Wavefront OBJ file of the C-alpha trace (Angstrom):
o trace
v 0.000 0.000 0.000
v 1.033 3.651 0.021
v 2.606 3.270 3.485
v 4.920 0.477 2.337
v 3.042 -2.290 4.138
v 2.816 -5.708 2.518
v -0.834 -6.448 1.728
v -0.401 -9.611 -0.318
v 1.999 -11.990 -2.000
v 1.819 -12.348 -5.778
v 1.183 -15.907 -6.880
v 0.593 -15.446 -10.626
v 0.828 -12.597 -13.082
v -0.373 -12.786 -16.683
v 1.902 -10.810 -18.992
v -0.696 -10.725 -21.759
v -3.520 -9.475 -19.522
v -2.530 -5.852 -18.912
v -1.122 -6.352 -15.437
v -3.788 -8.694 -14.060
v -2.376 -10.794 -11.248
v -3.421 -12.994 -8.381
v -2.238 -12.625 -4.797
v -2.616 -14.284 -1.425
v -3.862 -11.758 1.175
v -1.183 -11.061 3.779
v -3.314 -12.278 6.708
v -3.794 -15.621 4.952
v -0.047 -15.802 4.296
v 0.681 -15.088 7.986
v -1.661 -17.896 9.072
v -0.062 -20.318 6.620
v 3.419 -19.266 7.733
v 2.608 -20.235 11.330
v 1.412 -23.696 10.251
v 4.508 -24.269 8.093
v 6.822 -23.018 10.872
v 5.417 -25.761 13.123
v 6.288 -28.298 10.425
v 2.651 -29.058 9.694
v 0.927 -29.514 6.356
v -1.444 -26.723 5.260
v -4.947 -28.004 4.615
v -7.557 -26.179 2.561
v -11.210 -27.149 3.045
v -13.375 -27.526 -0.024
v -16.814 -28.892 -0.930
v -16.569 -29.426 -4.705
v -18.819 -26.905 -6.414
v -18.386 -24.600 -9.369
v -20.635 -21.603 -8.811
v -21.982 -18.684 -10.801
v -23.482 -15.456 -9.480
v -27.232 -15.214 -10.008
v -29.457 -12.142 -10.016
v -33.257 -12.131 -10.293
v -32.952 -10.637 -13.790
v -30.632 -13.431 -14.963
v -32.949 -16.047 -13.472
v -35.952 -14.547 -15.311
v -34.027 -14.753 -18.587
v -33.088 -18.378 -17.946
v -36.668 -19.280 -17.007
v -38.057 -17.525 -20.090
v -35.954 -19.734 -22.373
v -38.006 -22.851 -23.259
v -34.794 -24.749 -24.104
v -33.379 -24.512 -20.571
v -35.417 -27.405 -19.215
v -35.211 -26.230 -15.628
v -36.599 -23.593 -13.275
v -34.110 -21.305 -11.527
v -35.256 -19.360 -8.436
v -35.577 -15.666 -9.276
v -33.337 -14.460 -6.468
v -29.749 -13.451 -5.844
v -27.278 -16.059 -4.698
v -24.678 -18.601 -5.729
v -25.990 -20.859 -8.474
v -24.469 -24.324 -8.778
v -23.041 -24.605 -12.303
v -21.348 -27.959 -11.691
v -21.029 -30.513 -8.910
v -17.599 -32.116 -9.124
v -17.626 -35.916 -8.971
v -16.322 -37.656 -5.859
v -16.662 -34.547 -3.675
v -18.534 -33.690 -0.478
v -21.081 -31.728 -2.548
v -21.861 -34.778 -4.677
v -22.128 -37.030 -1.610
v -24.531 -34.547 0.009
v -26.798 -34.598 -3.059
v -26.274 -31.062 -4.361
v -27.290 -30.606 -8.003
v -26.679 -28.309 -10.932
v -29.049 -25.289 -10.757
v -29.390 -25.475 -6.947
v -29.243 -21.969 -5.491
v -27.122 -21.700 -2.329
v -28.871 -19.205 -0.034
v -27.036 -19.625 3.294
v -24.069 -21.397 4.839
v -24.187 -22.000 8.586
v -26.785 -19.270 9.009
v -24.861 -16.645 7.005
v -26.482 -15.249 3.853
v -24.795 -16.149 0.560
v -25.380 -13.366 -1.968
v -22.668 -14.385 -4.442
v -20.197 -17.246 -5.006
v -17.362 -15.463 -3.170
v -19.462 -15.405 0.009
v -19.645 -19.204 0.041
v -15.991 -19.583 -0.959
v -14.889 -17.421 1.985
v -17.092 -19.317 4.446
v -15.754 -22.676 3.261
v -12.141 -21.427 3.388
v -12.668 -20.191 6.968
v -14.013 -23.596 8.038
v -11.848 -26.565 9.006
v -11.239 -29.744 7.042
v -13.795 -32.256 8.337
v -16.193 -29.599 9.624
v -19.882 -30.080 8.903
v -21.471 -27.140 7.099
v -25.205 -26.597 6.830
v -26.357 -25.112 3.537
v -29.803 -23.693 2.858
v -30.572 -24.451 -0.759
v -33.438 -23.571 -3.061
v -34.061 -26.264 -5.669
v -36.758 -25.155 -8.073
v -39.641 -24.180 -5.780
v -38.441 -26.185 -2.748
v -36.183 -25.143 0.120
v -33.774 -27.761 1.445
v -31.180 -28.008 4.194
v -28.083 -29.889 3.100
v -25.387 -30.905 5.547
v -21.945 -31.798 4.260
v -18.481 -32.381 5.655
v -15.621 -30.393 4.127
v -12.655 -32.306 2.735
v -9.001 -31.439 2.146
v -8.481 -29.904 -1.298
v -5.149 -31.699 -1.736
v -7.001 -35.047 -1.641
v -9.741 -34.024 -4.100
v -10.166 -36.062 -7.288
v -9.472 -32.910 -9.342
v -6.153 -32.130 -7.586
v -4.994 -35.752 -7.739
v -5.247 -35.628 -11.549
v -3.199 -32.436 -11.850
l 1 2 3 4 5 6 7 8 9 10 11 12 13 14 15 16 17 18 19 20 21 22 23 24 25 26 27 28 29 30 31 32 33 34 35 36 37 38 39 40 41 42 43 44 45 46 47 48 49 50 51 52 53 54 55 56 57 58 59 60 61 62 63 64 65 66 67 68 69 70 71 72 73 74 75 76 77 78 79 80 81 82 83 84 85 86 87 88 89 90 91 92 93 94 95 96 97 98 99 100 101 102 103 104 105 106 107 108 109 110 111 112 113 114 115 116 117 118 119 120 121 122 123 124 125 126 127 128 129 130 131 132 133 134 135 136 137 138 139 140 141 142 143 144 145 146 147 148 149 150 151 152 153 154 155 156
């Protein structure tokens, strides 16, 4: 920042993208540093969803299209675009087009809200999601897993 304080650590910079880069926030880096200093492995909780932001206007457009074949709730939230196979989300029964409304009692207005709540949880912690599927409201409980053991990370 302008006072010379470190606010993040660059992890990737795209030369062809006009200076767009990705960084780890400094508080996250400090937490990770403590774990590594103790000789422990850093675990990252995950649930296995790919999400898209949804607004009421977008939902109306989707619902107006006769080729969609599904009904999307006309609300704001994190829309499930894909449930990754072999993940906690799949085991819990989450489906494409589910709308994630809350996580452990905290409102989810966009995908980043859910991502932050999952990242702040612990590996093995049970999270309670309030989900709207079509016209029905559901409560889905799932246990977070370690990202390094996910089927997607094993293949990379």
